[in-house]
C-alpha positions in Angstrom: 29.9 -58.1 -14.5 32.1 -60.6 -12.6 34.5 -62.7 -14.6 37.4 -65.1 -13.9 40.8 -64.1 -15.3 44.0 -65.9 -14.4 42.2 -67.5 -11.4 41.2 -64.0 -10.2 37.8 -62.5 -9.7 37.6 -59.2 -11.6 35.0 -56.5 -11.2 35.9 -53.2 -13.0 33.7 -51.2 -10.6 35.9 -51.9 -7.6 39.4 -52.2 -9.0 40.0 -48.5 -8.5 38.9 -48.7 -4.8 41.5 -51.3 -4.1 44.6 -49.9 -5.8 46.3 -48.5 -2.7 46.4 -49.6 1.0 43.6 -47.2 2.1 40.8 -49.8 1.8 39.5 -48.2 4.9 39.6 -44.5 5.3 41.6 -44.5 8.5 42.4 -40.8 8.3 38.7 -39.9 8.2 37.9 -42.3 11.1 40.7 -40.7 13.2 39.4 -37.2 12.3 35.8 -38.0 13.3 37.1 -39.7 16.5 39.0 -36.6 17.5 36.0 -34.4 16.8 33.7 -36.5 18.9 36.2 -36.9 21.7 36.8 -33.2 21.9 33.0 -32.4 21.9 32.4 -34.9 24.8 35.4 -33.9 26.9 34.5 -30.2 26.6 30.8 -30.7 27.4 30.4 -29.4 30.9 27.2 -31.3 31.7 28.9 -34.7 31.1 30.3 -36.6 34.0 31.5 -39.7 32.3 31.4 -41.2 28.8 32.5 -44.1 26.7 32.2 -44.6 23.0 33.5 -46.6 20.0 33.6 -45.9 16.3 33.7 -48.7 13.7 34.5 -47.9 10.1 33.5 -51.0 8.2 34.1 -51.9 4.5 32.2 -54.9 3.2 32.5 -57.0 0.1 29.6 -59.4 -0.5 28.5 -61.8 -3.2 26.6 -65.0 -3.7 25.4 -67.7 -6.1 22.2 -69.8 -5.9 20.1 -72.6 -7.3 22.9 -74.6 -8.7 23.2 -72.3 -11.7 27.0 -72.1 -11.9 27.0 -69.1 -14.1 24.4 -67.1 -12.1 25.1 -64.5 -9.4 22.0 -63.6 -7.4 23.9 -60.9 -5.6 26.6 -59.4 -7.7 29.8 -58.3 -6.0 28.7 -55.4 -3.9 30.6 -52.9 -1.8 29.6 -50.9 1.2 31.4 -48.6 3.6 29.8 -47.2 6.7 30.3 -45.9 10.2 28.7 -47.4 13.3 29.3 -47.2 17.0 28.1 -47.1 20.6 28.0 -44.2 23.0 27.2 -44.1 26.7 27.0 -40.9 28.6 26.4 -40.2 32.3 25.4 -36.6 32.8 26.0 -34.5 35.9 22.4 -34.9 37.0 23.1 -38.7 37.1 20.9 -39.5 34.1 22.1 -42.0 31.5 22.1 -41.9 27.7 22.7 -45.1 25.7 23.0 -44.4 21.9 23.6 -46.6 18.9 25.7 -44.4 16.6 24.9 -44.7 12.9 26.6 -43.1 9.9 24.8 -39.8 10.2 25.2 -39.4 13.9 29.0 -40.0 13.6 29.5 -37.7 10.6 27.3 -35.0 12.1 27.9 -35.6 15.8 27.8 -32.0 17.1 24.2 -31.4 16.0 23.0 -34.5 17.9 24.6 -33.8 21.4 21.5 -32.0 22.7 19.3 -34.9 21.4 21.4 -37.4 23.4 20.7 -35.4 26.5 17.0 -35.2 25.8 16.7 -39.0 25.6 18.6 -39.5 28.9 16.8 -41.3 31.7 17.1 -41.8 35.4 19.1 -44.9 36.5 19.4 -45.9 40.1 22.5 -48.0 39.6 24.8 -46.1 37.3 27.9 -47.9 36.0 31.4 -46.5 36.3 32.3 -46.0 32.7 35.8 -44.6 33.3 36.9 -47.3 35.8 39.0 -49.4 33.4 41.4 -48.2 30.8 42.9 -51.6 29.7 42.2 -53.7 26.7 43.2 -57.1 25.3 45.5 -57.2 22.3 44.3 -60.5 20.6 45.2 -61.1 17.0 42.5 -59.9 14.6 44.4 -58.7 11.5 45.5 -61.2 9.0 48.0 -59.8 6.4 47.3 -62.6 4.0 43.6 -61.8 4.0 44.3 -58.1 3.6 46.6 -58.7 0.6 43.9 -61.0 -0.9 41.4 -58.2 -1.0 43.9 -55.5 -1.8 45.0 -57.4 -4.9 41.4 -58.2 -5.9 41.9 -61.9 -5.7 38.7 -62.8 -3.7 40.1 -66.3 -3.2 37.3 -67.3 -0.8 34.8 -66.8 -3.6 36.9 -69.0 -5.9 37.0 -71.7 -3.2 33.3 -71.4 -2.5 32.7 -71.6 -6.3 34.6 -74.9 -6.3 32.6 -76.0 -3.3 29.4 -75.1 -5.1 30.4 -77.4 -8.0 31.3 -80.1 -5.5 27.8 -80.1 -4.0 26.2 -80.0 -7.4 28.1 -83.2 -8.2 26.7 -84.7 -5.0 23.2 -84.1 -6.4 22.2 -81.2 -4.2 19.1 -79.9 -5.9 19.1 -76.4 -4.6 21.8 -74.4 -2.8 22.9 -70.9 -1.9 26.4 -69.7 -1.1 27.0 -66.3 0.6 30.5 -64.9 0.9 31.5 -61.9 2.9 34.8 -60.0 3.3 35.1 -57.0 5.6 37.7 -54.7 7.1 37.0 -52.8 10.3 38.9 -50.0 11.9 37.5 -49.5 15.4 38.5 -46.9 18.0 37.5 -47.0 21.7 37.7 -44.2 24.2 36.4 -43.1 27.6 36.7 -40.1 29.9 39.4 -41.8 31.9 42.0 -41.8 29.2 41.2 -45.1 27.4 42.1 -44.4 23.8 43.1 -47.1 21.3 42.3 -48.4 17.8 42.2 -51.9 16.4 42.0 -53.2 12.8 40.0 -56.4 12.0 40.0 -58.5 8.9 37.0 -60.8 8.5 35.9 -63.4 6.0 32.9 -65.7 6.2 30.9 -68.2 4.1 27.4 -69.5 4.5 26.1 -72.5 2.6 22.4 -73.6 2.4 21.9 -77.2 1.3 18.5 -77.6 -0.5 17.1 -74.9 1.9 17.1 -77.7 4.6 20.5 -77.7 6.1 22.7 -74.6 6.6 26.3 -74.3 7.6 28.6 -71.3 8.1 32.2 -70.5 8.9 33.8 -67.2 9.8 37.1 -65.9 11.2 39.2 -62.8 11.5 41.8 -64.9 9.8 41.8 -66.1 6.2 39.8 -69.2 5.7 41.9 -72.1 4.4 41.2 -75.4 2.7 40.6 -77.2 6.1 38.0 -74.7 6.9 36.2 -75.3 3.6 36.5 -79.1 4.2 34.3 -78.6 7.2 31.4 -78.1 4.9 32.1 -81.4 3.1 32.4 -83.2 6.5 29.2 -81.8 7.7 27.5 -82.7 4.4 28.8 -86.3 4.5 27.6 -86.8 8.1 24.1 -85.6 7.6 22.9 -84.7 4.2 22.5 -88.0 2.4 20.3 -89.2 5.4 17.8 -86.5 4.7 15.2 -88.5 2.9 11.6 -87.4 2.8 9.5 -89.9 4.7 5.8 -90.2 5.5 4.6 -89.5 9.0 5.4 -92.2 11.6 5.4 -92.2 15.4 8.8 -91.4 17.0 9.4 -94.0 19.7 12.9 -93.0 20.9 13.8 -90.7 23.8 17.4 -90.5 22.7 17.8 -87.0 21.6 20.9 -85.1 20.3 20.7 -81.4 20.4 23.1 -80.0 17.8 25.2 -77.0 18.8 22.8 -74.2 17.4 20.0 -75.7 19.5 22.2 -76.3 22.6 23.6 -72.8 22.5 20.2 -71.3 22.0 18.9 -73.1 25.1 21.9 -72.2 27.2 21.7 -68.5 26.3 18.0 -68.4 26.9 17.8 -70.2 30.2 21.2 -69.8 31.8 21.7 -66.4 30.3 18.5 -65.1 31.9 18.8 -66.9 35.3 22.5 -66.2 35.7 22.0 -62.4 35.0 22.9 -60.3 38.1 20.0 -58.0 37.6 17.4 -60.8 37.6 19.1 -62.3 40.7 18.9 -58.9 42.5 15.2 -58.6 41.8 14.6 -62.3 42.6 13.4 -63.0 39.1 15.7 -66.0 38.7 15.5 -69.8 39.2 18.6 -69.3 41.4 19.6 -66.9 44.2 22.8 -65.1 44.8 23.4 -67.4 47.7 23.5 -70.3 45.3 26.5 -68.8 43.7 28.2 -67.7 46.9 27.8 -71.3 48.3 28.7 -73.0 45.1 25.5 -74.9 44.9 25.6 -78.1 42.8 24.2 -77.3 39.4 24.9 -80.8 37.9 25.6 -84.2 39.4 28.0 -84.6 36.5 31.2 -82.5 37.0 31.5 -80.4 33.9 32.7 -76.8 33.4 31.1 -74.0 31.4 33.0 -70.8 30.6 33.2 -68.1 28.0 36.5 -66.9 26.6 36.6 -63.6 24.6 40.4 -63.4 24.2 41.1 -66.1 21.6 43.1 -65.1 18.6 41.1 -64.6 15.3 37.8 -65.7 16.8 34.7 -63.6 15.9 33.6 -63.9 19.5 36.7 -62.2 20.8 36.9 -58.5 21.5 39.4 -56.0 23.0 37.0 -54.4 25.4 33.4 -54.8 26.4 30.7 -52.3 25.6 30.9 -51.3 29.3 34.6 -50.7 29.2 35.6 -53.9 31.0 38.8 -55.7 30.0 37.8 -59.1 28.6 38.8 -62.2 30.4 37.9 -65.9 30.6 34.8 -66.1 32.8 33.9 -69.4 34.4 30.2 -69.8 35.4 30.1 -73.5 36.2 33.1 -75.6 37.4 33.0 -79.3 38.3 29.3 -79.1 38.2 29.1 -76.2 40.7 27.9 -72.7 40.3 30.8 -70.3 40.4 29.6 -66.8 39.5 26.6 -65.1 37.9 26.7 -62.8 34.9 27.5 -59.3 36.4 27.4 -56.1 34.4 28.7 -52.8 35.7 25.1 -52.0 36.7 24.4 -55.2 38.5 27.8 -55.0 40.1 26.5 -52.0 42.1 23.3 -53.9 42.9 25.1 -56.9 44.2 28.2 -55.2 45.5 30.3 -57.7 43.5 33.0 -57.3 40.8 31.7 -57.1 37.3 32.6 -59.7 34.6 32.2 -60.0 30.9 28.7 -61.6 31.2 27.1 -64.8 29.9 27.7 -65.0 26.2 30.8 -62.8 26.3 33.1 -64.8 24.1 33.5 -68.3 22.8 31.5 -70.9 24.7 33.5 -73.8 26.0 32.0 -77.0 27.7 34.5 -79.4 29.2 35.4 -82.2 29.4 33.5 -83.7 26.5 32.4 -87.3 26.8 32.5 -88.4 23.1 32.6 -87.0 19.6 29.2 -86.3 18.0 29.8 -88.8 15.2 30.8 -91.6 17.5 27.7 -91.1 19.6 25.4 -91.1 16.5 27.1 -94.4 15.4 26.7 -95.9 18.8 23.0 -95.3 19.1 20.6 -97.7 17.5 17.8 -95.2 17.8 18.0 -91.4 18.1 16.4 -88.1 17.1 18.9 -85.4 16.0 17.6 -81.9 16.4 18.9 -79.2 14.0 16.4 -76.4 14.5 13.7 -75.5 17.0 10.8 -73.1 17.0 9.0 -71.3 19.9 11.9 -70.7 22.3 10.8 -67.1 22.8 7.4 -68.3 24.1 8.9 -70.4 27.0 9.3 -69.4 30.6 13.0 -69.0 31.3 12.7 -69.1 35.1 11.0 -72.5 35.3 13.4 -74.1 32.9 10.5 -76.0 31.3 10.4 -76.2 27.5 8.1 -77.7 24.9 9.5 -76.9 21.4 8.7 -77.6 17.8 11.5 -79.3 15.8 11.5 -77.8 12.4 14.4 -80.0 11.2 15.0 -83.3 12.8 16.7 -86.5 11.6 15.4 -89.8 12.8 17.4 -93.0 13.2 15.7 -96.3 14.0 17.1 -99.8 14.4 20.6 -98.7 13.3 19.3 -97.0 10.1 18.5 -93.4 9.3 14.8 -93.1 8.4 15.0 -89.4 7.3 13.5 -86.1 8.1 10.8 -86.0 10.7 9.2 -83.0 12.4 8.4 -83.4 16.1 8.2 -81.7 19.5 10.7 -82.1 22.4 9.8 -81.4 26.0 11.7 -81.4 29.2 13.3 -79.1 31.8 16.8 -77.8 31.1 17.7 -77.6 34.8 16.5 -81.1 35.5 18.6 -82.4 32.6 21.8 -80.9 34.1 20.9 -81.7 37.7 20.3 -85.4 36.9 23.5 -85.8 35.0 21.4 -87.4 32.3 23.5 -86.0 29.4 26.7 -86.3 27.5 28.7 -83.4 26.1 29.6 -84.2 22.5 32.5 -82.5 20.6 31.5 -81.8 17.0 33.5 -83.6 14.4 33.3 -80.8 11.9 34.0 -77.7 14.1 35.1 -76.6 17.6 31.6 -76.4 19.0 29.7 -78.8 21.2 26.4 -80.7 21.0 24.5 -82.5 23.8 23.0 -86.0 24.1 20.1 -86.6 26.6 17.0 -88.6 27.1 13.8 -86.5 26.8 10.2 -86.8 25.6 9.6 -86.6 21.9 6.1 -86.3 20.5 4.9 -86.0 16.9 
């Protein structure tokens, strides 16, 4: 049973697990790492290898349906190993393995199985080429002490947030809260060998099963992070009236960041991929990047940065063993470089990078803030969620997508929720310059305004 006592969340089942500093069994992780490393390094049939072990401890709880006393998921605790292993054998076959708890704890009995599932690969990566890593900040002592002392302050804050939204007449809501500690070790056959500790906390809120919002960091979430939920709520939620069907006349469309990022990853992620460029299965060619072809008549820059302190999207080393770095794909509206893995690096004879989606996505410069653009427009259709992206053709850039959650504004007033369909071509949108990059008012992500066809 979970109770509050002196502003602390108490659960007798877990107090004993949190008495000392060993929330994560680092000694066991180091021991298993040494066992695995020694098995791999002594295996005569292995040419190169790289692997990681992650020991993760998670605390999770949630409340729902505006029942302040209810807990639909009592405070739960889990601890498990996970990891990734890549092996290049002497016969130039490749094994790619997701390591689960059993494979890590009983590694030796699986080594022959890893060899059996190997396959021939024409363009083998060089796993031991790099032995560097980024030392970004990922461990927050305040968050660590919070869990160690059984405070669970984020749950208390989310509990207060829960009561706040109930006072705002939210009929139905869910809150999910998660804390985790991760001790991760990386190694390869060229001497790369280091460990990193992560602290994580995150919160997800579902407003009336219509509008979701989440926030997560390696760093302890503070009051200003929680205030984002209230800001997001104030901008949108009171506009979500149920309305009868009516024809949507406007072509002014705002793609909120979840939709925009999905489109960018689906279309640009596919067409910027070095492997697809090599096999000529892309809207672009490698010459387009070498000649810095104009991607957009509007000079904007798109890049990913995986090195930012305390960001979930940051990481010390890629799954291929590459040192993370800021990677610019579009600069001043021109194509700069494709997404090149170690495999496609050999295909294209070009240096590898961290890939499209490797880190936090940045679009710059932005034209306006999201809220100022919404206020400026007399008519607009704000798209929160889309369906059917997986059925689209990524090479053509065409899309025709169902909008599961859309907010309609007409003649300066919000009408309410309205489902619809949006159709256009992502490449034509950028090529024409018919768009504005909008900085979200409630977080550090970006949305997009453009004029496209809306049908309902």
